[in-house]
N, C-alpha and C positions, 0 to 999 in steps of 0.2 A: 732381397725383394726390391724391385725397381720402384721409382716414384710413381710412374704411370700406372703400374699394377695396383699400388696402394690406393691411388685416387679412384680407379675403377672399382676396387673392392668396397671403398667407402660409399660411392654412389650407389652401387648395387644394394648395400646394406640399408641405406636410408630410403631408397625407393621401396624396398620390401616393407619397411616399417610404415611408411606413409600409405602404401597400398592396403596393408593389414588394418591400419587405423581407419581408412576410408571404408573398407568392407565392414568393419565393426560399426561405424556410424550409420551405415545405410542398411543394416540388417533389418529383417521384418520386425516390427514393434507391436507388442501387445497393448491393450488399452491401459493397463497399469503402467507400462513403460512410457507411454505417451503422456499420461498424467504426471508422472514423476519428472519427465523432461520439462514439461510446461511449468511446473511449480518451481523448478530451479532456474528457469530462464525468462519467465514472464516479467516484463518491465513494470506493469502495474503492481504486481506483488512486491517488487523491490521498492517501488515508490511508497507503497503502503507500509512497508517495514521501516523506511526512513521516517515516516510520520510517527511510528512507534518509538523510534530512537529519540526523536524530538520530545515526545511526551515524557520519556525517561529522563532526559536532560532537565526539563521543567520541574519534574518531581524532585530531582537531586538538588536543584537550585533552591526550591522552596524549603527543603529540609535544612540547607546551609544557611538560610536566612535567620534561623534561630541562633546562630553563632555570633559572637561579637566581631566587629570589623577592626582591623588594625592597618593603619596607613603611616607611611614615612614620607617626610617632605624635606626638601633642601632647596636653597636658592643662593645664587651668587650674582650680585648686581652692583652696578656703579651708578652714583648720582652726581650729576654735573649741574651746578647752580645752587642757589640758596635753599637750604633745607634744614630740618631739625633731626638730628640723629636720635633714633629711638632708644639707644643704649646709653648715650652720654647726655642726652637732653640739651645739646649745644647746637647753636647755629653753625652752619658750614657753608662756605662759598666756593670751596675747591672740590675737586673730584673726591668722592667718598666711596670706599669699598664696604659693602655690607654682605654678610653671610648669615643664613638662618638654617637651622636644622630642628626637626621636630618629629615626634611620634604622637599619634592620636588614635583613640578607640572609642567606640560607642556600641551600645547594645539596647535593643528594645525589650523592656521589662514587661510591658503590658500594652496591647493595642486591640482590645476587644476580641481576643483569640483569633485575630485575622490570620496570623501566621500558621497556627495549628489547623484552622479550617482550610487554608490554602493548600497545605500539605495533603489533607484528606481529599480535597477536590482534584488535585493533580494526580493522586494515586488512582482515583476512580477513572480519570481521563486516560491514564496510562493503560489500565486494564481494559477499558473500552477499545482503545486503539489496537491492542493485541487481538481482541476478538474481531476487529475490522479486518485484520490481516487474514484470520481464519476464514472469514466470510469471502474475502477476495479469492482465497485458494479454492473454496467450494464452488464459487462461480466459474472459475477457470476449469475446474475438474468437470463440471456439468457441461460446459461448452465443448470440452475435448470429447466427452462421451457422446454428445450430440453429433459432432463432426465425424467421429469414428463410426457410429452407427450409420450415418449417411453414406460413408464410403462403403460399408458392408452392403447396404441397400443397393447402391449403384453397382457393386460387383455382381450381386445376384441378378440385377436387371440385365446386365451385360450377358451373363450366362444364359438367362432365359431367351434373350433376343438371338443369341448365337445358336441355341438349340433349335428354335423355331426356324431360323434362317437355313439351318442344315436340313431340316425336314423338307422345306420347300425346295431347296436346291436339288435334293434327291428326287423330288417329284418332277422338277423341270427335266432332269435327265431321263426319267422314265417316260414322260410325255413326249420328249423329243424323239425317242425311239419309236413310240407309237405313231407319231406323225410320219416318220420316215417309212414306217411299214404301211402307212395309209389307213390305220385303224381309227384315228381321230383327226379332226380338222386342225389346221394350223392355228386357228383362232383360239383353240383351247390352250395351245402352247403359249401364245401371246398373253393370255389372261394369267397363266401361272407365272410367267416371267414378270408381269406387272406386280403380282403379289410378292414375288421374290425381291423386286426392286423396293417395294414399300418396306419389307422387313429388313433389307439392307440399310435403308434410311433409319429405321427404328434402332438398329444395332449401332449405327454411327452416332445417333443422338444419345443413346445410353452410354456409349463409350465417352462421349463428350461430357456427360454428366458425371461420369466416374472421374475424369480428369479434373473437373471443377471441384468435386468433393475432396479429392486428394490435395488440391491446391489450398482449399479452405483449411483443411487439417494441418497442412504444412505451415501455413501462415500463423495459425494459433500456436504452433510449436516453435515459431521464429526460425524456421529453416530457410536457407537461402533459395532453395529450389526443391522441386519434387523429383528431380533426377535421382534414380536409385532408391527412392523412398517407397516403402511398402509396409503393409500391416498384416498381422496374423488374422486369418479368417477362422473364427471359432465356430463350432456347431451350435446353432441356436434352434433348439427344438421347442416348439410352442404347442404342438398337438398334445392333447391330454392334460395340459397344465390347468391348475385352478388359478383363480385370480389372486387372492391373498388370504392368509389365515387371520387377518386383522381387518377392522373397519376403519374408515377415515378418522373417527374420533380417537381411536387408539393410536393411529399414526401421528395425529396432532399432539396428543399427550406426550409422546416420545420426542417429537420435534421441539415442542415449546420449552423443554428442559435441557435441550442439547444444542440447538442451533446457535451459532456464534452471533448472528445478527440480533437475536433477541437478547442474549447476554450483554452485547455491546449497548443496546438501547437501554437496558436496565441500569448498567453502570453509568451511562450518561445522565440518567435521572438522578442518581446519587451524587454525581459530580455537580449537576445543576443545583441540587439541594444544598450542598456545601458552598456553592457560589453565592447562594442567597444568604447563608450565615456570614460569609465574608463581607457582603455588602452591608448587612446589619452592623457588623463590627465597626463600620465607619462612623457610627454615632457615639462610639465609646471614647473616653479620654485616652490619651496616649502618654505613657511614661517611659522615658529613656534615660540611660546613664551614659555620660561622656567623660573622658579623661584625656589629658594631653601632657606632653613633656617636651620642652623645647629649650634651645639656647642659640647664641649667635655671636657674631664678631662684627666690630665696627672699626673702620680705619681712623676715626677721630679719637678713639679711646687712648688716653695717655696715663702714665704713672710717674711719680716723683722718683728721681734718682738721688740717693744720698739723703742728707739732712740739711735743711736750709739754716742760715745763720740768723740768730735773734738780733734785731736792730733796736728794740725798745718798744715803749707804748706811746701812743699818740691819739689825739681826738679823731673821731670819724664823723663828727657832725651831728651825732645823736645825743639826746638828753635823757636822763632817767626820769622817773615820775616825780622825784624831788627837785629836779632842775639841775642836777649835776651833769657834767660832761662825761660821756661814755668813752672810755679809753680802749683802744684795740691794739693788740700786739702786732708788730710788723716784723717780717722776715725778708731776707734777701730773696731775689727771684730764684726758685729752685730749678735744677736741671730736670727736664722731662724727656720721656721716651714712650714710644708706642707700646701699649700693653700687649704682651705676647698672645698668640692664638690660644694656647692652652689655658692661660689664666682667664682670658675672657670667656672661654667656653665653660669653665668652672664657675665663674662669678655671675654669668648671665643666665644661669639655669632658671627656668620657669616651670612650675607644676600647677596643674589645675584639674579639678574633677567636680562633677555636679550632677544633680538629678533635674530633669526637665519634664514638666507636665504640660501637655497641650490638650485643651478642652474645646471640642468643636461647638461653636455657637450658631454660626450662620455661614454657609458656603454656597450661597445662590442655588440651593436645592440640588446640588450635585449628588450628595449622598442619597437623597430621596429618589433621584432618577436612577442611580445605580441599583437601589433596592427594587424599584419597579422593573427594570430590565432583567435583573436576576430572577424575579418572580415569573415574568413572562417566559424566560428561557426554561424554567423548571416546568411550567405548564406545557410548553412545546415538546420537551423531552418526554413527558408523560404521554402526550398524544402520539408521539413517535413509537413508543412501546406498544400502545394499543393498535396503531395502524400496522406495525410490523407483524404482530400476532394475527391480525385479521387477514393480512395478505398471505401469510403462511397457511392459514386455514383454507383460504380460497384456492391456493395452489394445490394443496393436498386433495381437496374435494374434486377439483378439476382433473388432476392426474388420476385419481381413482375412477372417476366417471369415464375418462378417456381410455384407461386401461380396460375397464369392464366392457366398454363399447368395442374396443379393438379386439378383445378376445372373442366376443360374440360375432363380430364381423369376420374374424379369422375362421372360426368354426363353420360359419355359414358359407363363407367363400370357399373353404376347403371342400365342402360337399359339392359346391357348384363346379369347382375345378375338376373334381373326380367325375362328375356327370358330364362336363364338357369334354373331357378327355375320351370318355367312352363314346360320346356322341360324335366327336371328330373322327375317332377311329372307325366308327361305323360309316360315317360319311366318306372317309377316305377309301374304304373298301368299295363302296358303291361307285365312287368316282373312278376307281381303277378299272371297273368293269363297264363304265359308261352309263351308269344308272342315274347319275346327277351331273349337272353341268358345273362349269368353273365358278359361276356366281355362288351357287350353294356351297361349293367347297371352300371358297375364299371367305364366305360369310361364317361358316363353322370355324374356320381357322382363326379369324379375327375375334370371334367370341371367346375362343379358348385363350388367346393372347390377352384379351381384356380381363378375363377371370384370373389368369395367372398374375397379372399386374396388380389387381385388387388384393389378391392373397398376399403378395409380397408387401404391399403397403400396410395392410392390416397387421401383418406379422411384426414389422418394425415399429409400428405405432404402439403395439402392446409391449414389446420389449423395452422401448424407451420409457414409457410411462411407468412400467414396473421398476425400472432402475431409478426413476425419480422418487417413487415411493420408498424404495430401499434406502435412498440417500436421506430422506426425511426421517427414517428410522435409525440413522447412524450407521448403516451398513456400508462397507467400502464399495466403490464402483468397480465392478469387474464383470467379465462375460464368461 
């Protein structure tokens, strides 16, 4: 097999894979697929998940604060000039090398239960942040559902405009033949063409609205463009549907126990309550335990080599209490050498441990201010719970009222459309035989178009509001 043939085969292979992948990415998507795609790629959700990760880190750190600390230290330094060596207690004027090594530990034995309460506070904050992520996902899902239904609405509007334009275009052709045959005046043809031009404009506008709706949905999905992007158009049958088998109070009772924003607000109240306990702990005494182990080396440290010779006794200038001269033994100057590293490290070992009690007496009202801030934050969190529940209740009541009104509007408009279709059919028949003029024909046609538009709007208002009510009942968003 030649090299060029191999290259061509590989190119053909990769092109087919990329084309298949592209076709897969741009296949028609259902509402559920759109929501799944958005939940995996939405940046706000990812940022919210990072906040949850930070809360988890804070919780882990507060738990680790119960453990004792352990630190090692080491130093290697030179001193130039007059100083007192800490190991030999001698003055030195030359360069002196010093080394220090140590281990230290400390643990808080009691601090007004601040560490325990901080762990509880961070645990509640972590749980609240997880529910914040769920709320963000719900918001994204609702936005996707809204945009998806808007695309479906625009698609049906395009179909309606196209159908009406087709009817008028057929009427134009028929009228043109009648004009050529001399049966009707040319002005009738011009009026019908004007109606067709208006409907072509309506079709163009509805097509533009469809493009905009697709763009909005694609942007929510973080797609680069709308090219090749389409959605599945399900059958939405509204006729004969009842509103709901539950009332707003029942929907609210389901929502208040399941919605993540309410659970998040409730956990934030618990977190704020523990924050108040932490602040009160600042008034308590603090008991800690500390211990250390250290050693070092000094360049001034020396030791005697061998045994010095005894030279005898002689007065040193001091007198005893009885007035006798004090005699001191004298030795020959001994030979000295630097004390080795190992000997110094063993001889200079220092160990210490102790308990330390700190009792707060006055700290410029800082603890009092912390308690007041924590108390205010707790009240604010409680108000947030009440406000969240109240807003959910309002949303449910509004959605229920809108769904009820939408269903009533749909049923009424459906009857109006059926009547308008019969009326237009009758008007068209009379127009065909010259019994009505173009103004009456166009007026009947425009009324039918208006009724169909109202029916379409009422249909999607009802569908969307019922999906909102399903959402508050914990049902998945699907069509």
